[in-house]
N, C-alpha and C positions, 0 to 999 in steps of 0.2 A: 551582607545583611539580608536575612530573609524578610520578604515583604508579603503581607497577606491582604488580599482584596476580598471585599464582600461580593461574591459571585453566585449567581443562581442560574439554573436552566429550567425554566418553567414555561407554562403556556403564555405566549406573548400578548394575546388579545387584551386581557384585563389590565395589563400594566400601564397602557397608554391612557387609561381613563382614571388613573389613581389620583384623583383630585378631592380635596376636602370640600365640604359645602361652602366654606368661606372663600374658595378659589385658590387657596394656597396648595402647593404641591406637597404631598406627603412624602415621607422617606421612601425612596425607590431603590431597588437593588441594581447593581451593575450586571450586565448580561453578556455572557460569552457563549457564542454559538459556533461550534466546531463541526466541520463536515469533511469527510474523506471522499475520495473519488473512485467510483466503481468498486467499492469494497463490498464483498458478499457478506451476508449476516454470519456465515460460518467461518469467516476469516479471522476472527478475534477470539482471544482466550476465554472470555466469559461465555462464549457459545461453543466451548469444547474444541476449539481449533488447536492444531499442533504448533501454530505460530505463537510465540510468546509476546503478549501485549499487557504487561503488568499495570501500566498506568491507566489504560482504558478499562482494564478489569477492576481497578480500584474505584474508578468513577461509577462503574456499573454496580459494584457492591454497596456504594453509599448513595445510590440514586435509584432510578427506575429503569428496568430492562424490559423492553417490549418483546412479545412473541408474535405479534401481528402488527407489522409496520411496513408500509408499502410505498414505492415510488414508481416513476414511469420506467419504461424499458431502456431509455437512454439517459445519459448523465445531464446534458444541457437542459432538456425540458424539466428534469427533476430539480435542477438548480433554480430555474425560473419559477417553478411551483413553490419552492421553499421561500423565494423572495417575495412572491405576490399572494400566496394562498389561493391561487386560481389554477384550474386545469390548464394544461399547455394549449389546448384549443381556444382558451379564452385570453391568455396572455401573449399569444403570438409565437410561441416556441414549439409548434407542433409539426413544422416542416423539417426537412433534412438539416438545413441550416436555419435556425430559428431567429426570431427577433425582427425588429426591436420590440421592447416591451410596451410601447405605445402608451395608452391611457391607464395602464395597470398601476396601482399604487404599490411601491416597493416597501419592504421592511425599513429600509433606510429613511424613506420619506415619512413613513408612519411614526417611527421612533423619534425622528428629528422634530416632528410637529409636537411630540409629547415632552420635549425638553431634554432629550438624550443627545449626547455627543455620539456621532455615528462613525465607526471605523471599520475598514475592510482590508484584510491582508490575505492575498492568495488568488486562487483561480476564479475567473468569471465565466468565460466562454460565452460571451454575448456581444452585441453590437455596440452598446453604449459604454462610455467610461462611467463607472459607478459614481464618480464625483458629480455627474449630472442627474443622478437618480437618488439624491438624498444623503449621500455619504460625505462627511467632512473630509475624510482622508481615504485614499485608496492607493495601494502599491501591490502589483501582482500581474499574473498572467491573464491577459484579456482573451487570449486564444484558447483552443481546446486541449492542446498537448504540447510538450516541449522536451528537450533534453534537460534532465535534472541538473547536470553539472555546468552546462553552457547552452542556454536557449538560443544563442545567436550565431555569430560568425566565428571562424577559426581564429584562435588567439596565437600570437607569436610563440613559437617553440612547442606547440601542441598539435596533435592530429585534428583533422576536421571533425567537429562534433557530429555524432550519428543521430540523424532525425529525418523525418520525411520532408520537412520544409524548414528553411532557414529564415523565413519571413514571419515567424511567430510574433504576434502583437503583444506588447508589454506596456504597462502603464506605471508611471511614477507620478502620482498626483494627477495634474492636468495634462502632463506631457505623455505622448504615445510614441513608442519605439517599435520599429518593424524592420530589422530585428533589434533585440536588446542583447548586447554582449557584455556581461559583467567583467570587470577588470580583476576581481578577486578570483584567483585560481583555486581557492577552496570553496567556491560558491556551490551551494546545493539547495534546490528550491525549498524543500521541507524545512531546513534550518533557517533559510532566509525569511520565509513567511513567519516562522515562529519569532525570530529576532525582531521583525517589524512590530509584531503584536506586543512583545515585551517592552519595546521602546515606547510604545504608546501608553502602556500600563504605568511605566515610570513617569512619563510626561504628564499624565492626567491623574496621578495618584491623589492629589489634594484639590482637584477641580471641584467646583460647586455643582457641576452637572454630573449626573450619572452617565455611564457610557454603555453603548451597545457595540460590541466587538464581534465581527463575523470573521472567523479564521477558516478559510477554505483551502484545504490542501489539494494538490494535484496527485498526491499519493493516495491509494496504491495503484493508480492508473498506469497503463503501459506508456512508455517503455519502463520495464522494471529495472530501476537503477538504484543502487545503494552503495554506501561506503564498504570497503573491503572488510572492516572489522564487524560490520553487521551481517555480511554474507557468510563469513567463515563458520559461524556457529550452526549453520544449516547444512545438512548433507547434500552432496551433489558433485558432479564431475563436469567440468567445462568441456564442451565439444568444439570450442573455437579453433584449437590447434589443428585437429584433423580436417575441419572444414576449410581452413586456410592452406591445407596441404603440408602441414608440418607433422613430424613424427610425435607420437604421444604414447605414454605407457601408463596403463591403469595401475594404481597402487593398491586398490582394495579388491577382494574377491567378489565374485558374483554367485548368487544362490538361486536355485529353482526348486519348486515342490508342487506337485499336482497329483493328488490321490496316491498311487503307488510309485510314482516317478519322482526321483530326486537327483540333483546334480550340484556340484561345486566347481567353479572355474577360478583358478588362481595362477596368474601368469600363463605359462604354456600348458599347465596341467588341468585336466578335467576328470573329476570323479563322478561316476554315473551309476544310478540304480534304476532298473526297469522292472515293472511287474512285481510278482511275489518273490522273485529270486533274492537270496541273501547275499549274492555276490555283488561287489562294488568294483567294476573294472576301472582302471586308470588309463587315460589316454594322453599322449603327447600331441597336443593340437597344433604345435608348430610344424612337426614333421609328419603327423598323421591326422590331418583335418577331417578325414572320413570316419575316424574312430574304428579302425579295424584291428589294431594290435593292443591287446591288454597288457599293461606293464605293471599291474598291481603287485604281483608276486616278486618283482625285481626291485620295487621301491616301497617297502612296508612302512618306512618312516614318513614318507610323503603321504601315504594313505592315512596313517594315524593322525598326522597334522591336519589334513583336510577334514578328517572325521571330527576332530575337535572344533574346527571352524564352523562346520555345519550345525553341530549340536549347540554351540554358543549362539549362532544366528537364530536357530529354532526357538530357543528360550527368549531371545530378545524380541522377536516379532510375535511371540505368544501363540505359537502353533501348539495346540494341545491334543487335537484329535487326529487320528489316522496317520500320524508320523512318529515313528519310533526312532530311537537313537541309532546311529550307524553302528553296526557290529562287525 
Protein backbone atom coordinates (compact mmCIF):
# COMPACT_ATOMS: atom_id res chain seq x y z
CA UNK A 1 0.00 0.00 0.00
CA UNK A 2 1.30 3.43 -0.86
CA UNK A 3 1.43 5.79 2.06
CA UNK A 4 1.56 9.54 1.78
CA UNK A 5 2.98 11.84 4.39
CA UNK A 6 2.57 15.56 4.67
CA UNK A 7 6.19 16.59 4.18
CA UNK A 8 7.69 19.97 3.50
CA UNK A 9 11.16 21.40 3.23
CA UNK A 10 11.05 25.06 4.12
CA UNK A 11 12.86 27.52 6.36
CA UNK A 12 12.96 25.93 9.80
CA UNK A 13 13.09 29.05 11.97
CA UNK A 14 9.41 30.09 11.79
CA UNK A 15 8.10 26.59 12.43
CA UNK A 16 9.09 26.37 16.07
CA UNK A 17 7.15 29.51 16.90
CA UNK A 18 3.96 28.32 15.28
CA UNK A 19 1.72 28.88 18.28
CA UNK A 20 -1.71 30.40 18.32
CA UNK A 21 -2.36 33.27 20.71
CA UNK A 22 -4.34 30.96 22.97
CA UNK A 23 -1.25 28.77 23.47
CA UNK A 24 -2.45 25.86 21.36
CA UNK A 25 -0.16 24.43 18.73
CA UNK A 26 -1.39 25.06 15.22
CA UNK A 27 -1.13 22.34 12.59
CA UNK A 28 2.51 21.94 11.67
CA UNK A 29 4.03 19.95 8.84
CA UNK A 30 6.34 16.99 9.14
CA UNK A 31 9.85 17.90 8.04
CA UNK A 32 12.27 15.68 6.15
CA UNK A 33 15.80 17.05 5.77
CA UNK A 34 18.08 15.04 3.45
CA UNK A 35 21.79 15.64 3.04
CA UNK A 36 24.37 14.04 0.76
CA UNK A 37 28.07 13.80 1.57
CA UNK A 38 30.66 15.74 -0.45
CA UNK A 39 28.34 15.98 -3.44
CA UNK A 40 29.27 18.71 -5.90
CA UNK A 41 26.52 20.94 -7.25
CA UNK A 42 27.22 19.70 -10.79
CA UNK A 43 26.92 16.02 -9.80
CA UNK A 44 23.14 15.77 -10.12
CA UNK A 45 20.88 15.77 -13.14
CA UNK A 46 19.00 19.00 -12.47
CA UNK A 47 22.33 20.84 -12.82
CA UNK A 48 23.09 19.13 -16.17
CA UNK A 49 25.20 16.27 -14.82
CA UNK A 50 25.66 13.13 -16.92
CA UNK A 51 24.81 11.11 -13.80
CA UNK A 52 21.15 10.09 -13.78
CA UNK A 53 19.35 11.33 -10.65
CA UNK A 54 15.64 11.27 -11.60
CA UNK A 55 14.27 11.35 -8.04
CA UNK A 56 16.39 14.33 -7.02
CA UNK A 57 15.48 16.02 -10.30
CA UNK A 58 11.79 15.50 -9.53
CA UNK A 59 12.24 17.18 -6.15
CA UNK A 60 14.04 20.08 -7.82
CA UNK A 61 11.31 20.48 -10.43
CA UNK A 62 8.59 20.66 -7.79
CA UNK A 63 10.56 22.76 -5.33
CA UNK A 64 13.25 25.42 -5.21
CA UNK A 65 16.65 25.03 -6.87
CA UNK A 66 19.39 27.37 -5.69
CA UNK A 67 22.13 28.83 -7.89
CA UNK A 68 23.99 30.38 -4.94
CA UNK A 69 24.19 27.99 -1.99
CA UNK A 70 27.43 27.60 -0.05
CA UNK A 71 28.94 25.52 2.71
CA UNK A 72 32.38 25.14 4.27
CA UNK A 73 35.34 23.51 2.54
CA UNK A 74 35.04 20.32 4.62
CA UNK A 75 32.08 18.08 5.27
CA UNK A 76 32.05 17.80 9.07
CA UNK A 77 32.01 21.57 9.77
CA UNK A 78 29.31 21.88 7.09
CA UNK A 79 27.23 19.33 9.00
CA UNK A 80 27.80 21.18 12.26
CA UNK A 81 26.74 24.46 10.62
CA UNK A 82 23.58 22.78 9.33
CA UNK A 83 22.80 21.43 12.79
CA UNK A 84 23.42 24.67 14.67
CA UNK A 85 23.03 27.58 12.24
CA UNK A 86 26.43 28.86 13.40
CA UNK A 87 29.81 29.25 11.77
CA UNK A 88 32.20 26.39 12.50
CA UNK A 89 34.33 28.84 14.47
CA UNK A 90 31.36 29.32 16.80
CA UNK A 91 30.15 25.74 17.21
CA UNK A 92 33.57 24.13 17.77
CA UNK A 93 33.98 22.35 14.44
CA UNK A 94 36.69 24.52 12.93
CA UNK A 95 39.71 22.30 13.72
CA UNK A 96 40.90 19.26 11.76
CA UNK A 97 38.85 17.05 14.06
CA UNK A 98 36.02 19.20 15.32
CA UNK A 99 33.71 19.09 18.26
CA UNK A 100 32.12 18.75 20.64
CA UNK A 101 29.29 21.14 19.86
CA UNK A 102 29.38 22.49 23.40
CA UNK A 103 26.73 25.09 24.21
CA UNK A 104 25.45 25.33 20.62
CA UNK A 105 21.75 24.57 20.26
CA UNK A 106 21.12 21.85 17.68
CA UNK A 107 18.19 21.47 15.33
CA UNK A 108 17.22 18.39 17.32
CA UNK A 109 17.04 20.36 20.56
CA UNK A 110 15.27 23.26 18.88
CA UNK A 111 12.63 21.14 17.18
CA UNK A 112 12.09 18.94 20.22
CA UNK A 113 11.37 21.99 22.35
CA UNK A 114 8.73 22.97 19.79
CA UNK A 115 6.89 19.67 20.20
CA UNK A 116 8.43 17.73 17.31
CA UNK A 117 9.51 14.12 17.43
CA UNK A 118 13.15 14.20 16.35
CA UNK A 119 14.70 11.40 14.29
CA UNK A 120 18.13 11.00 12.72
CA UNK A 121 19.29 8.24 10.39
CA UNK A 122 22.75 8.30 8.84
CA UNK A 123 26.12 9.97 9.18
CA UNK A 124 27.10 12.34 11.97
CA UNK A 125 30.93 12.66 12.01
CA UNK A 126 30.94 14.20 15.45
CA UNK A 127 31.92 13.56 19.05
CA UNK A 128 28.51 13.20 20.64
CA UNK A 129 25.81 10.64 20.16
CA UNK A 130 22.93 12.68 18.65
CA UNK A 131 20.66 11.10 21.28
CA UNK A 132 22.32 13.46 23.78
CA UNK A 133 21.69 16.48 21.54
CA UNK A 134 17.94 16.51 21.19
CA UNK A 135 17.21 13.51 18.96
CA UNK A 136 14.70 10.90 20.17
CA UNK A 137 16.20 8.25 17.91
CA UNK A 138 19.55 7.88 16.16
CA UNK A 139 20.95 5.05 14.06
CA UNK A 140 24.01 5.58 11.91
CA UNK A 141 27.67 6.29 11.34
CA UNK A 142 29.09 8.47 14.09
CA UNK A 143 32.46 8.49 12.30
CA UNK A 144 33.60 10.22 9.11
CA UNK A 145 33.74 7.39 6.55
CA UNK A 146 33.34 3.64 6.28
CA UNK A 147 33.05 0.71 3.94
CA UNK A 148 29.52 0.87 2.51
CA UNK A 149 29.06 -2.93 2.49
CA UNK A 150 30.69 -3.71 5.83
CA UNK A 151 31.86 -0.88 8.10
CA UNK A 152 33.36 -3.34 10.60
CA UNK A 153 35.41 -6.52 10.79
CA UNK A 154 35.81 -9.39 8.36
CA UNK A 155 32.79 -11.67 8.22
CA UNK A 156 33.08 -15.43 7.91
CA UNK A 157 33.45 -16.56 4.31
CA UNK A 158 34.21 -13.05 3.02
CA UNK A 159 37.33 -11.08 2.25
CA UNK A 160 38.51 -8.44 4.69
CA UNK A 161 36.54 -5.23 3.99
CA UNK A 162 38.61 -2.52 2.35
CA UNK A 163 38.85 0.64 4.43
CA UNK A 164 41.43 2.83 6.13
CA UNK A 165 40.32 1.89 9.62
CA UNK A 166 38.22 -0.92 11.05
CA UNK A 167 37.46 1.04 14.23
CA UNK A 168 34.77 3.22 12.70
CA UNK A 169 32.25 4.31 15.32
CA UNK A 170 28.61 3.43 14.83
CA UNK A 171 25.56 4.12 16.99
CA UNK A 172 22.30 2.25 17.38
CA UNK A 173 20.30 4.46 19.71
CA UNK A 174 22.32 4.85 22.96
CA UNK A 175 24.78 2.06 22.24
CA UNK A 176 28.05 2.78 20.45
CA UNK A 177 29.98 0.20 18.44
CA UNK A 178 33.63 0.48 17.45
CA UNK A 179 33.52 -1.27 15.08
CA UNK A 180 30.04 -2.23 13.93
CA UNK A 181 29.91 -5.41 11.84
CA UNK A 182 26.44 -6.02 10.34
CA UNK A 183 25.36 -9.64 10.09
CA UNK A 184 23.33 -9.01 6.93
CA UNK A 185 25.58 -9.79 3.95
CA UNK A 186 23.36 -7.59 1.76
CA UNK A 187 24.03 -4.59 3.99
CA UNK A 188 24.66 -1.29 2.18
CA UNK A 189 24.80 1.98 4.09
CA UNK A 190 22.63 4.06 1.75
CA UNK A 191 19.85 1.47 1.79
CA UNK A 192 20.24 0.89 5.52
CA UNK A 193 19.81 4.57 6.35
CA UNK A 194 16.78 4.76 4.06
CA UNK A 195 15.19 1.67 5.63
CA UNK A 196 15.58 3.17 9.10
CA UNK A 197 13.85 6.35 7.95
CA UNK A 198 10.98 4.39 6.38
CA UNK A 199 10.64 2.33 9.56
CA UNK A 200 10.13 5.51 11.59
CA UNK A 201 7.69 6.92 9.04
CA UNK A 202 5.56 3.81 9.48
CA UNK A 203 5.97 3.82 13.26
CA UNK A 204 4.89 7.43 13.71
CA UNK A 205 2.38 7.69 10.88
CA UNK A 206 -0.53 8.30 13.22
CA UNK A 207 1.41 9.99 16.00
CA UNK A 208 0.01 13.16 17.56
CA UNK A 209 3.38 14.84 17.28
CA UNK A 210 4.77 16.11 13.98
CA UNK A 211 8.21 14.71 13.18
CA UNK A 212 11.53 16.20 12.14
CA UNK A 213 13.52 13.53 10.30
CA UNK A 214 17.15 14.16 9.37
CA UNK A 215 18.35 11.65 6.77
CA UNK A 216 22.11 12.09 6.34
CA UNK A 217 23.75 9.85 3.77
CA UNK A 218 27.46 9.07 3.57
CA UNK A 219 27.09 8.87 -0.21
CA UNK A 220 28.48 10.20 -2.50
CA UNK A 221 31.57 10.41 -0.27
CA UNK A 222 34.55 8.14 -0.92
CA UNK A 223 35.10 5.27 -1.00
CA UNK A 224 32.92 5.15 -4.11
CA UNK A 225 31.04 1.89 -3.61
CA UNK A 226 27.86 0.80 -5.34
CA UNK A 227 25.97 -2.36 -6.27
CA UNK A 228 26.98 -3.96 -9.57
CA UNK A 229 23.63 -3.19 -11.20
CA UNK A 230 24.14 0.52 -10.49
CA UNK A 231 27.71 0.56 -11.79
CA UNK A 232 27.15 -1.34 -15.03
CA UNK A 233 25.09 1.42 -16.67
CA UNK A 234 28.07 3.77 -16.64
CA UNK A 235 30.95 3.40 -19.04
CA UNK A 236 34.30 2.41 -17.66
CA UNK A 237 36.90 -0.32 -17.55
CA UNK A 238 38.22 -1.77 -14.30
CA UNK A 239 41.99 -1.60 -13.91
CA UNK A 240 42.00 -3.92 -10.92
CA UNK A 241 43.13 -7.03 -12.83
CA UNK A 242 46.34 -5.53 -14.28
CA UNK A 243 47.08 -3.81 -10.97
CA UNK A 244 46.90 -7.22 -9.27
CA UNK A 245 49.13 -8.72 -11.95
CA UNK A 246 46.42 -10.62 -13.82
CA UNK A 247 46.02 -10.60 -17.58
CA UNK A 248 43.31 -8.42 -19.02
CA UNK A 249 41.90 -7.79 -22.46
CA UNK A 250 40.16 -4.59 -23.45
CA UNK A 251 36.90 -5.30 -25.26
CA UNK A 252 36.20 -1.81 -26.62
CA UNK A 253 38.25 0.29 -29.07
CA UNK A 254 40.06 3.51 -28.17
CA UNK A 255 39.85 6.75 -30.14
CA UNK A 256 41.99 9.87 -30.45
CA UNK A 257 41.49 13.17 -32.24
CA UNK A 258 43.44 16.40 -32.06
CA UNK A 259 43.32 18.93 -34.88
CA UNK A 260 44.61 16.97 -37.92
CA UNK A 261 45.68 13.91 -35.98
CA UNK A 262 43.37 10.93 -35.52
CA UNK A 263 43.71 7.32 -34.48
CA UNK A 264 41.74 4.19 -33.64
CA UNK A 265 43.06 1.26 -31.60
CA UNK A 266 41.15 -2.03 -31.65
CA UNK A 267 42.92 -5.04 -30.24
CA UNK A 268 46.33 -5.30 -31.86
CA UNK A 269 45.40 -2.94 -34.71
CA UNK A 270 45.95 0.81 -34.81
CA UNK A 271 44.75 3.07 -37.62
CA UNK A 272 46.48 6.45 -37.67
CA UNK A 273 46.33 9.73 -39.57
CA UNK A 274 48.85 12.53 -39.19
CA UNK A 275 48.76 16.02 -40.66
CA UNK A 276 46.99 16.84 -43.93
CA UNK A 277 47.79 13.49 -45.54
CA UNK A 278 44.83 11.50 -46.80
CA UNK A 279 46.60 8.24 -46.01
CA UNK A 280 45.56 6.15 -43.01
CA UNK A 281 48.35 3.69 -42.24
CA UNK A 282 47.48 0.53 -40.31
CA UNK A 283 49.88 -0.93 -37.77
CA UNK A 284 50.10 -4.24 -35.94
CA UNK A 285 50.93 -2.99 -32.43
CA UNK A 286 51.57 -6.48 -31.12
CA UNK A 287 54.42 -7.16 -33.54
CA UNK A 288 55.31 -3.58 -34.51
CA UNK A 289 54.89 -1.33 -31.44
CA UNK A 290 57.07 1.38 -33.04
CA UNK A 291 54.62 1.72 -35.96
CA UNK A 292 57.13 1.22 -38.78
CA UNK A 293 55.29 -1.15 -41.14
CA UNK A 294 52.10 0.05 -42.83
CA UNK A 295 49.73 -2.89 -43.39
CA UNK A 296 46.73 -0.93 -44.69
CA UNK A 297 47.00 -2.18 -48.28
CA UNK A 298 47.09 -5.79 -47.10
CA UNK A 299 44.09 -5.46 -44.78
CA UNK A 300 41.46 -3.28 -46.52
CA UNK A 301 38.54 -4.85 -44.61
CA UNK A 302 40.14 -4.06 -41.27
CA UNK A 303 40.75 -0.48 -42.42
CA UNK A 304 37.12 -0.18 -43.53
CA UNK A 305 35.82 -1.59 -40.24
CA UNK A 306 37.96 0.75 -38.14
CA UNK A 307 36.88 3.58 -40.44
CA UNK A 308 33.26 2.90 -39.52
CA UNK A 309 34.10 2.71 -35.81
CA UNK A 310 35.82 6.11 -35.89
CA UNK A 311 32.98 7.80 -37.74
CA UNK A 312 30.40 6.31 -35.35
CA UNK A 313 32.43 7.51 -32.37
CA UNK A 314 32.82 10.96 -33.97
CA UNK A 315 29.05 11.38 -34.21
CA UNK A 316 28.50 10.05 -30.73
CA UNK A 317 30.84 12.52 -29.04
CA UNK A 318 29.52 15.34 -31.23
CA UNK A 319 32.74 16.30 -33.00
CA UNK A 320 31.50 18.63 -35.73
CA UNK A 321 34.39 20.93 -36.61
CA UNK A 322 37.75 20.13 -38.09
CA UNK A 323 37.21 16.39 -38.30
CA UNK A 324 36.14 14.82 -41.54
CA UNK A 325 35.10 11.25 -42.07
CA UNK A 326 37.84 8.77 -42.84
CA UNK A 327 38.18 8.22 -46.56
